[in-house]
C-alpha positions as CSV (number, residue, x, y, z in Angstrom):
1,M,0.0,0.0,0.0
2,A,1.4,3.4,-0.9
3,P,2.0,5.9,1.8
4,P,-0.4,8.9,2.0
5,T,0.3,12.3,0.5
6,S,0.5,15.6,2.3
7,E,-3.2,16.3,1.7
8,G,-4.0,13.0,3.4
9,V,-5.3,11.4,0.3
10,A,-3.7,8.5,-1.2
11,P,-2.9,8.8,-4.9
12,L,-4.8,6.5,-7.2
13,A,-3.0,3.8,-8.9
14,S,-1.9,4.8,-12.3
15,S,-3.5,1.7,-13.6
16,H,-6.9,3.1,-12.8
17,R,-6.5,6.5,-14.6
18,K,-7.7,7.0,-18.1
19,P,-5.4,9.1,-20.2
20,R,-6.8,12.5,-21.1
21,S,-7.1,13.5,-24.7
22,G,-5.5,16.6,-25.9
23,G,-7.5,19.8,-25.1
24,S,-7.4,23.2,-23.4
25,R,-8.9,25.0,-20.3
26,I,-11.3,27.9,-21.1
27,A,-12.7,30.1,-18.2
28,G,-12.0,27.3,-15.8
29,I,-13.7,24.7,-18.0
30,W,-11.8,22.0,-19.6
31,T,-12.4,21.9,-23.3
32,P,-11.3,18.7,-25.0
33,A,-9.6,18.8,-28.3
34,D,-11.8,18.8,-31.4
35,D,-11.8,15.2,-32.1
36,G,-15.2,15.2,-33.6
37,D,-17.1,15.2,-30.3
38,P,-20.5,16.7,-30.9
39,R,-20.5,18.2,-27.4
40,L,-17.9,20.8,-28.4
41,G,-20.6,23.2,-29.7
42,E,-22.5,23.1,-26.5
43,V,-19.4,23.9,-24.5
44,E,-18.7,26.9,-26.6
45,K,-22.2,28.2,-26.1
46,K,-21.8,27.8,-22.3
47,V,-18.5,29.8,-22.5
48,D,-20.2,32.6,-24.5
49,D,-23.0,32.7,-22.0
50,L,-20.6,33.0,-19.1
51,Y,-18.8,36.0,-20.9
52,R,-22.2,37.7,-21.3
53,R,-23.0,37.2,-17.7
54,A,-19.7,38.6,-16.7
55,D,-20.1,41.7,-18.8
56,S,-23.7,42.2,-17.5
57,A,-22.4,41.9,-13.9
58,T,-19.7,44.5,-14.7
59,E,-22.2,47.0,-16.3
60,R,-24.8,46.7,-13.5
61,P,-23.0,49.0,-11.0
62,E,-22.6,51.7,-13.7
63,A,-26.2,51.4,-14.7
64,A,-27.2,51.6,-11.0
65,K,-25.2,54.7,-10.6
66,R,-26.8,56.4,-13.6
67,T,-30.3,55.4,-12.4
68,S,-29.5,56.8,-8.9
69,K,-28.3,60.1,-10.4
70,I,-31.4,60.5,-12.6
71,N,-33.7,59.8,-9.6
72,S,-31.8,62.4,-7.5
73,L,-32.2,65.0,-10.2
74,R,-35.9,64.3,-10.5
75,K,-36.3,65.1,-6.7
76,K,-34.5,68.5,-7.0
77,P,-36.9,71.5,-7.3
78,G,-35.3,72.9,-10.5
79,S,-34.8,69.6,-12.2
80,F,-36.5,68.6,-15.4
81,T,-37.1,65.1,-16.7
82,A,-38.1,64.9,-20.3
83,T,-41.2,62.7,-20.1
84,P,-43.8,62.6,-22.9
85,H,-46.0,64.8,-20.7
86,D,-43.2,67.3,-20.2
87,H,-42.7,67.4,-24.0
88,Y,-46.4,68.2,-24.3
89,D,-46.1,71.0,-21.7
90,Q,-43.1,72.4,-23.6
91,A,-45.1,72.4,-26.8
92,Q,-48.0,74.3,-25.1
93,L,-45.6,76.8,-23.6
94,M,-43.9,77.5,-26.9
95,S,-47.3,77.8,-28.5
96,R,-48.5,80.4,-25.9
97,L,-45.2,82.3,-26.2
98,T,-45.6,82.4,-30.0
99,A,-49.2,83.6,-29.8
100,R,-48.2,86.3,-27.3
101,R,-45.4,87.4,-29.5
102,K,-47.8,87.6,-32.5
103,D,-50.3,89.6,-30.5
104,A,-47.5,92.0,-29.3
105,V,-46.4,92.5,-32.9
106,A,-50.0,93.1,-34.1
107,A,-50.6,95.6,-31.3
108,H,-47.4,97.4,-32.2
109,L,-48.3,97.6,-35.8
110,T,-51.8,98.9,-35.0
111,E,-50.3,101.6,-32.7
112,R,-47.9,102.7,-35.4
113,S,-50.7,102.8,-38.0
114,T,-52.9,104.9,-35.6
115,T,-50.0,107.3,-34.9
116,A,-49.2,107.7,-38.6
117,G,-52.9,108.4,-39.3
118,K,-53.0,111.1,-36.6
119,R,-49.8,112.7,-38.0
120,Q,-51.2,112.6,-41.5
121,G,-54.5,114.2,-40.3
122,A,-52.5,116.9,-38.5
123,A,-50.5,117.5,-41.6
124,V,-53.6,117.8,-43.7
125,S,-55.1,120.2,-41.2
126,R,-52.0,122.4,-41.6
127,Q,-52.5,122.6,-45.4
128,A,-53.6,125.8,-47.0
129,P,-56.9,125.9,-48.9
130,D,-55.1,125.3,-52.2
131,G,-53.6,122.0,-50.8
132,T,-50.0,123.4,-50.2
133,Q,-48.3,122.9,-46.9
134,S,-48.4,126.0,-44.8
135,D,-45.7,126.9,-42.3
136,P,-46.3,128.6,-38.9
137,R,-45.5,132.0,-40.2
138,T,-48.0,131.7,-43.0
139,A,-50.6,130.4,-40.5
140,K,-49.9,133.3,-38.2
141,A,-50.2,135.8,-41.1
142,T,-53.6,134.2,-42.0
143,V,-54.8,134.5,-38.4
144,Q,-53.7,138.1,-38.2
145,Q,-55.5,138.9,-41.5
146,K,-58.7,137.3,-40.2
147,L,-58.4,139.3,-37.0
148,S,-57.9,142.5,-38.9
149,T,-61.0,141.7,-41.0
150,A,-63.0,141.0,-37.9
151,R,-61.9,144.2,-36.3
152,A,-62.9,146.1,-39.4
153,L,-66.3,144.5,-39.4
154,L,-66.8,145.3,-35.8
155,S,-65.8,148.8,-36.4
156,Q,-68.2,149.2,-39.3
157,S,-70.9,147.6,-37.2
158,A,-70.2,150.0,-34.4
159,A,-70.2,153.0,-36.7
160,R,-73.5,151.9,-38.3
161,T,-75.0,151.5,-34.8
162,R,-73.9,154.9,-33.9
163,R,-75.3,156.4,-37.1
164,Q,-78.6,154.6,-36.5
165,E,-78.7,155.8,-32.9
166,A,-78.0,159.4,-34.0
167,A,-80.6,159.2,-36.8
168,A,-83.1,157.8,-34.3
169,A,-82.4,160.8,-32.0
170,L,-82.9,163.2,-34.8
171,A,-86.1,161.5,-35.8
172,R,-87.4,161.8,-32.2
173,Q,-86.8,165.5,-32.3
174,A,-88.7,165.8,-35.6
175,V,-91.6,163.9,-34.2
176,A,-91.7,165.9,-31.0
177,F,-91.8,169.1,-33.1
178,A,-94.6,167.9,-35.4
179,R,-96.7,166.7,-32.4
180,A,-96.3,170.2,-30.9
181,Q,-97.9,171.7,-34.0
182,V,-101.1,169.7,-33.7
183,G,-104.2,172.0,-33.9
184,K,-102.6,174.7,-36.0
185,P,-104.4,175.6,-39.2
186,Y,-103.6,174.5,-42.7
187,V,-102.5,177.4,-44.9
188,V,-101.3,176.9,-48.5
189,G,-97.5,177.8,-48.7
190,A,-97.2,178.3,-44.9
191,A,-94.1,176.8,-43.1
192,G,-94.9,178.0,-39.6
193,P,-94.7,178.9,-37.0
194,G,-98.5,179.7,-36.7
195,S,-99.8,177.7,-39.7
196,Y,-98.6,175.0,-42.2
197,D,-99.2,173.2,-45.3
198,C,-98.2,169.5,-45.6
199,S,-94.7,170.0,-47.0
200,G,-94.1,173.1,-44.8
201,L,-94.8,171.0,-41.7
202,A,-92.4,168.2,-42.8
203,Q,-89.7,170.8,-43.6
204,A,-90.1,172.6,-40.2
205,A,-90.1,169.4,-38.2
206,W,-86.8,168.1,-39.6
207,K,-85.3,171.6,-39.5
208,A,-85.9,171.4,-35.7
209,A,-83.7,168.3,-35.7
210,G,-80.9,170.0,-37.7
211,V,-81.7,168.5,-41.1
212,T,-82.5,170.7,-44.1
213,L,-85.2,169.5,-46.6
214,P,-86.4,171.0,-49.9
215,R,-89.7,173.0,-49.7
216,A,-91.7,171.1,-52.4
217,T,-93.3,167.7,-51.7
218,A,-91.9,166.0,-54.9
219,A,-88.4,167.2,-54.0
220,Q,-88.7,166.0,-50.5
221,A,-89.5,162.5,-51.8
222,N,-86.0,162.4,-53.3
223,A,-84.1,163.9,-50.3
224,G,-83.3,160.8,-48.4
225,T,-83.3,157.0,-48.3
226,T,-86.3,155.1,-49.6
227,V,-87.5,152.3,-47.4
228,S,-90.5,149.9,-47.5
229,L,-93.7,150.5,-45.7
230,A,-92.9,147.4,-43.6
231,D,-89.7,149.1,-42.3
232,V,-91.1,152.5,-41.6
233,Q,-89.8,154.1,-38.4
234,P,-90.8,157.3,-36.4
235,G,-89.6,160.4,-38.2
236,D,-89.9,158.9,-41.8
237,L,-91.9,160.9,-44.3
238,V,-94.9,159.1,-45.9
239,F,-95.8,160.3,-49.4
240,F,-99.2,159.9,-51.1
241,H,-100.8,159.7,-54.6
242,D,-99.2,159.1,-57.9
243,G,-98.3,162.7,-58.4
244,V,-96.6,162.8,-54.9
245,S,-99.0,165.6,-53.8
246,H,-99.1,165.0,-50.1
247,V,-96.8,164.1,-47.2
248,G,-97.1,163.3,-43.5
249,V,-94.5,162.7,-40.6
250,Y,-94.7,159.1,-39.3
251,V,-94.9,158.9,-35.5
252,G,-95.3,155.1,-35.0
253,D,-98.1,152.5,-34.6
254,G,-99.3,153.2,-38.1
255,M,-100.0,156.8,-37.3
256,M,-98.7,160.1,-38.8
257,I,-99.0,163.9,-38.2
258,H,-99.9,166.0,-41.2
259,A,-101.7,169.1,-42.4
260,P,-104.4,167.5,-44.5
261,Q,-106.1,170.2,-46.6
262,P,-107.3,173.8,-46.5
263,G,-109.9,174.5,-43.8
264,A,-108.5,171.7,-41.6
265,C,-105.9,171.8,-38.8
266,V,-102.7,169.9,-38.2
267,R,-103.7,166.5,-36.8
268,E,-102.6,162.9,-36.0
269,E,-104.2,160.3,-38.3
270,S,-103.7,156.8,-39.7
271,V,-101.4,156.4,-42.7
272,H,-104.2,154.5,-44.3
273,Y,-106.7,157.3,-44.1
274,G,-107.0,157.4,-47.9
275,G,-106.5,153.6,-48.4
276,T,-103.3,151.6,-48.7
277,S,-103.2,152.2,-52.4
278,A,-102.9,155.9,-51.8
279,I,-99.4,155.5,-50.3
280,H,-96.7,156.3,-52.8
281,S,-93.4,155.8,-50.9
282,V,-91.6,156.2,-47.6
283,V,-88.4,158.2,-47.3
284,R,-86.0,158.4,-44.3
285,P,-84.4,161.9,-44.3
286,A,-81.5,161.0,-41.9
């Protein structure tokens, strides 16, 4: 019996060992030589599978690190993870921003158009009547000219008013004188102070007011301004008949003072005493 070895296991007799065929060890697995054994393909598959497992085991820590980092970023307040929902939110945000930008541009263009329209309207308002552009000096000269014209019109109106007031004052004097002669007798060719004919009474009345009239009735009809019967005023002379043979002094309210005829006295009577058709004309001496 053979003595035991250092491991305490007796070696097997060489006569009981079978000789190994030629081969190689791959990844701790003994691979026999290719002697046409059909199990060789299965062994190679097992070897490839072991390599894949080894690679997977090596990559797992790195993948775990990446997953942990992504999860930590998701938990941070400012982090952003691009999920499908996030992409939808981004699209909505960009759409709203684009719409707002379009609205802002449209509002700006509208404001510019309105401002341009106002400027154009102001430019048109500054144009002269002939369509030419007027400068401030021309506009000032136009305004000054209009003011001068207005002052002239006011002055003319004031002067006309003064003349009318002066004429009215003279007419009141003539009427007052004529009324004071009521009751005096009619005498042909008389001009006062004790008696009058029609033209003598008219001449004396206006003489008292400072206005000189011709002596004859027909001449008096041309010695002033002719007015219509509708515009007759106190002091005007009313002439009668086609031959302008009679005259009276109008005193208002359709009445006149006149010396009617021989045998009568100076009296106040309606201008229609002989009918409307008898009136020839009305003259204003002043």
